[in-house]
N, C-alpha and C positions, 0 to 999 in steps of 0.2 A: 572534677578536681580532685583530687589526692591531696588531704591536709599535711600530709604526710610523707616525707622520702627517708624512707627503710636503708637502712646501714648494710654496711658489711660484713661480715659471714662472721663474725660474734664466736661460732660454735654451734654444734647443736645443740635443741632446745633453749637457744638466747634471743633475746626481741626484743630491738633499737633502729634508732629513728628517729628523726630532726624534725619539729614541723615548719610549717613559713610561714609572712605573713600575710593572705592573700586566703580566703575561705571562712571570714566569722562575722560576727556582729558589729562587731567597736566600730565607733564611727572619730575618724579625724579627731585631735594630732595618730590617735590610738587603730589607727582603721590596718587587717580588720581579726584579722587573729590575733590579737596579742592575749597573752593566759597570765603577764603581771598583774597581781592585786596592788601591786607596790607603788604604780606609778601613776593613778588619779585617774583611769579610767571608771567607767558602771559598771558597780560592782554584780553590777543582772550579765551586766555583758561578758563578764569572763568567764559569769561559771555558764553560760552558753555554751563557749565557745572551745573553754575545758569538755564539756558534753560529747561537743561535734565533734573533739583533737578522741579523747577517749571510743568514741565510739568509730572510728575510723582505723582504727589502734583493734575493733570487736572489742573492747575492752567496759567496761561502768567505769561512771566517773571516782564510786566511793576504788577503785583499784587503784588511782593515781595518788602519788609519794610527792608533796612539795616540802621544799625548804625556807626558811625562815636564815637568807643568805648576807654574808652582812663582808664581803674580802677577807674571812681569817682561815686558818688549815683544822677548826675540829670537826669531826667526822662522827655521825652516829649510825649503830645499828638497826635496822627496821625489822624490827623481830615483828611476829605474828601479832603479840597483844599489843602494842602501838600505835593511833593511828599517826603519829605527827612529829616528829623531833618537838622536844622539851623546850628548846631554843637553839636560838640561832647558831647553823652550823653550813656548812658552803660542800661538808661531801658527808656521804651514807652509801651504806650495802648490805646486800641480802642475800639470806639463801632460801626465801621463804618464797615458792609459785604463784605465778601467777599478779605480787605485788611490783608495782610499775612506780619506778622512780624518778621521776621526773627535777631537771637543772636549765632554771631562766637567763636567758644571754639575750645583751644589743649592741657585744662586741667583744667582750669576751670571749676565753676557749671551754666548753663546753664538752667535759670528757666523760664516758663512755669507756668503763673496765670490767672484764669478766674472766674468771676460771672458769671456763664450762665441765667440767671432767667434778671439783669440788666441787660447781653447781651456785659458785655465787658471784651475784654480779654487782656493780656500784656506777655512780654518780660523782662528779667537782665539778665545783664550777669556780672554774682559774683566769682570773683577770690579775692585774700586773701584781695588785701585795695580797694575793695570791697565791701569785706563781712564787714568788720572792718568799714568800711567809711557810713555802714546803705543802698543800694543800694534798698534792698529785702524789707527790710521797707519803705523804700522812695516812692519804685510802688504800694505796700498794699495800704500805703497814700494818693498816687493822685489817683488811683482808686477810692478809695472812698469816695472821696473829688467830683469822680462823678457821682458817684451813683452806687456804687455795697457795695456790705456790710461783710466784711471779713468771719462773719461764712456762708458764701452762698458760697466763694470763694474759689474754689479748685488749685492744687498745681500741679506742678514735678515736680522734679529736675532732669536734664540728663546726658546722662555718663559726668562722667569727673574721674581724678586721683583721687584714692582712703587713705586711712593715713595712710594703712602701707606703698601707695610708696612715699608718699610726704616728704619727711626730712624737713627743718629749723633748720638756729642757736636757740637756746635756746631765745636768744632773741628777735625772731621774732616773735617766737612762744604764750612768756608774754605776746609783744604788744597787736598780736589777740586777742588769748583767756582773756586777761585782758577787752572787749570790750563785746567778743561773745565767754564765757568759754566751752560751747559745740567742739567747736572748733580743743581744745584744743585733741591731742593725740600723741600716741608713734609710731613708726613705727616700720619695720614684724623685719628690724635688732634691736632695744631699742631704740631704738636715738629717738630726739625730731621730735613729725610731727603735721601736721595739716591737717584735715578733714573738708575741704571744707563747701562741703555735710551737714554733722553733723548741722555745723555751719547751711547752710541756712534755713534746719529745723526745726532749735529753733529758728529761727529770726521769721518765718511764725508762728510755731505757739502762738511765744509769742504775735504777731497782732490778732490775732483771728484765724486760718483759723483751719479746725479740719479734712480738707481730706488730706493728702501728701502724695504723690507718690514718688516712686522715682525709673530709672530708673534702676541701679544699678550695669552699665560695669563704671569699671576703665579701665579710656582711655592708659594708661600708661602700663594694663596688656594687653589689647586688639589692637591688627595688626590690624585689619580692623576699626580704630582712631586713628585721628591724637592726638602724644601728642608732645608738645613744649617742656616737661621732660625729653623723654626719647630720642627722635632726633635734637632737636636745630630747626636748618632748614628746617621746617613745612610748610604747608601748613592748613585751619579750615574747622572744620564740623558744623554743625546747627542745633539750634536750631526751632523750625515755630513755628506757632499757629497764630487762625484764624476763625470770626466765619463764620458760613457759611452761605450763599450767600437768 
C-alpha cells in the first residue's frame, strides 16, 4: 500500500504528494495514518505515522517540517538553520534541498507551489478563513520576494471538501465571496456553499500563475481521506513538497 499519492508535474527537481487515511498506527476515530498532533490522538502513534510517511517518500522523519496552523495568513521562510516555525503560521517556503514542507488538512485546501527554476517551493493551508485573509497570495508574494517569479510558478491544490458538500450560512458565504467571488457556489442540495479550491485557484491565477492543477478528490465523499465536516473528531492528512537534493 502506498501511503502517498504523488502529485503532478511541478517541475524538474520538485517532489510533491498527498497522504491518505489508510496504512498507519492510529486507533479509531483517528484510524489510521493520522499525522496531526493537535487532534487528541496518541502522540506515539502520530510519531510512528510520520516516520512511516517519511519512509514512503524515501526520507527521514527529521526531514519533515510542520506548521502550527491557525487559519491566518502568516508566512515563514524555512531556512537551513531553523527546525520549525517559531510561532503559528499557515504558509511556509524554502530554498533548501531536501527540506520537506508539510501542511495538515481534513477539509481545508492544501496548496503546493514551486518555481523549479528559482528552486523555491512552498505550502499553504487554505480554509475559508485563510482564503478570505489571503494566505495564498501572501505565500506567492513571499516567494516572489525571495527570487521566484509567478509566471514560472506551478501549483497544485490537494484533496479538500468540494463546493457541492460544503454548506455554509448565507452571511458567511457573503462575507467570503465579497473578498473572493470565485468561492461562492450552491451545494448539491441547492443551499449556500463555498468552493474553497475554486477560490484558491482564482487567487493563484490573479497572482500571475499560469499552471494550476488540482487533485480533485472531495474529502467528505472519500472514505480514504479525513473529513472534519463528515466525521467531527478525526485525524489529518498532509500535503508535502520538497526540492530534490
